N, C-alpha and C positions, 0 to 999 in steps of 0.2 A: 335752358329755360323752356322746358317743354309745355307751353301753354299757348293756345291759339288766341290771337287778338286781331282786331281790325279797326281802322279809323278812316273817315272820309268816304269818298265815292269810289266804288270799284265795279267792274262789269260782272254780270251774272256768272260767266264762265271765264276761266283764265285763258290767256293766249288767243283772245278773240277781239274783234273790232270794238273799240271804245272811243266814241266820238265826242268832241267838244261841241258847244252850241253852234259854232260856225262851220261845223262839218269836218274839220280837220281831226287828226287822231291824237289821242294821248299816247305817250311812249312808255311801254312796259319795261321794267327792269327786274331781273331776279337778283336778290341780295342774299347770298348764301355762303356756306362754309363747307369744308371737306368735300370739294368737288360738288357733285349734285347729291351727296349722301347725307350732309349735315342739315342743321336747322336753316330755314330760309324764309324770306318774305318776298312778296311780289309788290313792287312799287309802280305807281302810275304818275309820270311826269308830264308837265306842260310842254317841256322841250326835251330833246334827246340829252341824256346825261353824259354824252361822249364828246361834246364840242369844245375842244381845247383851243384857246386863242394863242397862248404862249407858254413855253416852259422857260422860266426865268433864272434858272440856276439851282444849285444844291449846296448843302452844308453837311459836313460830317458831324453827327451828334453822338457817336459811339462813346460810351463812358471810358475814362482813362483809369486803367487798373493799377492799383498800388501793390496789392498782394493777390497773386493768382491762387496761392495755397496758404492756408493759415489754420493752425490748430490752437486757437487761443480765444477764450471768452472775452468779449469786448462790449463796451457801452459807448453810445453816441448821444450828443445833445441835439436832438432833431430841430428844436426851435432856434438853434444857432445858424441855421441856413438863412442867408440874407434874403429879404423880400425883393422881388423884381416886378416892374410894371407889367411886363409881357408874360402871359401864361406859359408859352413854350420856353422862354428864357429862364423862367423860374424853376423849371423841372430839373432836379438834381438827383441823378442815380447814385445810390450809396452802396447797395449790395446787389450783385448780379450773378446769374449763370445763364446757361443756354436755354433755360425754360422760363425764366422770369427776371424782371428788374424790379427792385424796390426803390421807389423814388420819393423824395420829399419836394414839396412845392409851397411857396408862399407868394402867390400872385396878388398884385394890388389892383390891376385893371381888368375890366371885362374884355372879352374877345369881340371887338366890334369891327375891326378892319380886315379880318380874314376868318376863314374856317379851317378846321383841323381834321385830318383823317390819319389814323394809325393803322396801316395795313400789315404791320408786323404782329400785332398783339391785341387780344382783348384787354380792356382796362377795368380795374376796380379802383375807383377814386373814393377814399374815405374822407369825409368832411369833418376835420377836427375843429376848425373855426371857420365861420362864414355862413352866409345865406345867399340864395340866388336862384337861378333857373338854368338847368341844362336844356339847351336848345339843339334839336337834331332834325334831320330830314323826315323823321317819323313822328315828330311831335315834341312837346315840351314837358319837363318834369321839374317842379320846384324842389329845392333841396335846402337842408339846414344842418345844424350841428348833429353829428352822429349818423348821418346817412352814408350808406354805400351806394355809389352810382356805378352800375355795371353796364359797360359800353362795349358792344361787340366790335371786333376788328372790322375796319372798313367803314364804320359809321362816321358820317360827316357831322361834326358838332361844334358848338360854341358853349363856353361857360360865361354866364352873366352874373356878376356879383353885386350885392346890394351896397357893400362898402369895401374898404381897402385892407381890412384886417382878416386875412384868409390863410388858413393852414391846412394843407392837404397831404395825406399819406396815400401814395399811389402804388398799385401792383400791376405791372404789365405781364401778361401771360401769352406765351407762344402757343398755348393749348386753349381750347374753348373753356370758358368758366361755366360750371354747372352747380346746381344745388346738390347736396350729397345724395347719392343713389340709394343709400340705405334708408333714407327718409321718404322715398317715392315708391308707389306701387308700379306694377308693370304697365299701367296706363299713363304714368308720369305724374299722377296726383300726389301731393304731399300727404303723408300718412298722419294718423291721429297722434302718434308719439313724436312727431317732428317738432323741433323747438320754434318753428314758425310755419305759417300756412300761406296760401295764395292771396288771401285778403290783406296780408302784410306787405306784399310786393306791389309797389306803385308803378304802374305802366304808363306810357304816354297817353294823355287824354285830350290835350289841346294840340290840334294840328294847324300850324300856321303855314299857309300856302302863298308863295310869292310868284306872281306871274310877271317876271322881270327878265329882260335881256340886257346885256352890258358886259362888263368885265368884273369877274368875281375871283378873288384870291383864295386858293385852297392850299394849305401847307400839308404835304403828304409825306409820312414817314415810311420808308421801306429799307430794311436791312441796315438800320442805324444811319441812314442818310435822309435828311429832310429836304424835300423837293418843293420848289415854289412854282405852282401852276396857276394859270389864269384860264377860267372857263367862261363860256359865252352866256350862260344863264344862271340864275340864282339857284344854289344847290338845294334850297328848301322850296322847291316848286312841285312837291308831291301833293296831288289832289286826293289820294287815297292809297291804302295799302292793307294787306292782310298777311298773316303768317305767324311764325314762331321765333323769328330772329329780330330782336329789337332791344333797345336799352330799357332798363328798369332801375328803380331805387328800392332799397331796403334799409330801414333804420335799425341801428344796433340796439336802440331802446325797445324795439319790438321783439328782440330775441328772448325767448322764454327759457331760462336756465333749467337744466336737468340736474337734480340733486339726488343724494342717496344717504343711507345710514353711515357709510364710510366714504372717504375721499374718492371722487370720480376721476377717471383719467381724462386727458385733454381732448380725445375725440368727441366727448359729449358737448364740447363748445364749437364743433365744426359748423361752419356757415356756408362755405363754398369749397368746391373741389375741382382738381384737374388730375390727369394721370401723373403729374410731376410735383405737385405741392397742394397743400390745403390752406385755407384761411379760417381762423377761429375767432369767436367773439367771447371775451371774458366780461361778464356783466354783473351788476349787483344781484346777490342771491343769498338765500339762507344756507348756513353751513350744515355739515353732516350731523345727523341726529342720533347716532349710536352713542351711548353714555360715555364711552371711552374713546371716541373718535378723535383723531388728530386732523383738524381741517386743513392745515398747511400741506402742500404737496410733498410726497416722499422724494428722496433723491432718486434720480433716474438717469440712465445713460442713453444719449442720442447716438446710437450706433449707425442708424441708417438715414438720419436727417439732420439738417441744420435748423435750429429753432430761433426765430426772430420774434421779439415782443416789442410792440409799440404801445407805450403807456399814454392813455388818453386822459383819464381823470380818476379821482379817488385815491385811497391809500392801498397800494397793491400789497396784499397780505404776506407774500413770500419774499419781498425785497425791501431792503433798507434804503432810505434816502433817494426815493424815486421822484422824478420831476415830470411835469407834462411834456410830451413830445420826446421823451427819452426812448432810445432804442437799445435793446440788448441782443447780442448774438451769442448763442451757445452752440458751438460747432459739433457736428456728429463725431463720435469717437471718444469723448470724455464725459464723465458724469457731471451733472449739476443738480442743484436743489435749493431749498430755502436758505436765506441768509441767516447767519448766527442770531439766535434769539427768537426768530420768527416761528420756528418749528414748535418750540415749547410755548411761546406766547400765544399761539393760536388756540391752544386747548381751552375749552369752555366758552369760546366766543360763539355768538349766534349767527352772525352774518358778515358779509364783506360788501363794500360799496365800490369795489374796483371796476374800472372800465378800461379795456385794452384790446388790441387787435394782435393776433398771432399769425405768423406765416411759417409753416414747416415745409422745407424743401427737401427732396430726396437726392438732389445733387448738391455738392458743396457750393457755397456762395463765395464769390470773389469780392474783395474790398476795393472800392474806388478811391482815387485821390481825394475826392470830395468827402468821403466818409472819414478818412484819416485826419482831415482838417477839423472835424468836430468830435473827435474821439475823446472820451473821458479816460485818461490813462490810468492803468493799474487796476481796472475792474476785475481782472482775473484773480487778484489777491484778496478780493473783498470777502471771501469766505473764511479768512484767517483771523478776523477781528473778534 
């Protein structure tokens, strides 16, 4: 996210004296990645962010793997994951590898009793159902249906929901999440042919600063272990900050599709990238306008990547019997393509109203036990009908 932003009060020069009204000092913190070489922000706290009152124990949250290796197309009923009151308890990893975890979540309650920090991974939280506010140490961002919430690793946050009917599709990445580099110039600005621009990205604008001492619970994930920490000051005690490393939101409804005379390949839908996988947005769009175009995708072989599609809304034009929240997995090494009838049936159609999120990984994905509990069996045979 190479874009400078600042909120609140900060000193004229970094690493210099910054005093409160009573003459005591604010406490500076560098919040950065990739050593001192990646994106970073400078935060100014009321109190040192290092004061640990207690370490209260830990819990192993590593996903239980059902199949480490699989060469079979599969489908899963994402909405079959049972809702849970607690946000962390509701998170269910379904497909994982060493680069990412694909997680389903149906939390019913807001995070009011604790704060959360994922030090393993950047998170992209797609809001399929629900409204509310992402609250972080760097400010708040309202969210609603169709929003991607991009949260850098190490960011302390809470999710506050307006009601109990919430459905989330979460991607955890061990690599930093960026906008596609082919859509940026060498200054980092999104180019004219990009399917979105900076004004579509919603950055923190409301900075809530809590000048509070006491005992504050922060759940911290590191190497698939969840640690229960108690800190001596409110984690949202930042009076000001500036830099490049912060959370932001982007609505899938603001993604402007790229179309052509003939069918365009999946990279035109790319929204985020890492060295190990990409995230794409399939949105309502006009079909190809060549007089003999076949709008449905051609059969293609995923030799180098596993393809995951999460169906959000609308009638997905290349699949039969798709339901909201459904996930399909097409593993690298075998071809896949449109379902019977959809190839021919797309000819002459003018538009599609589909809405979906795609994750293409360059390493094979492992299936968790939770995924097998919601599998729609026999999907690999669905091209025979």
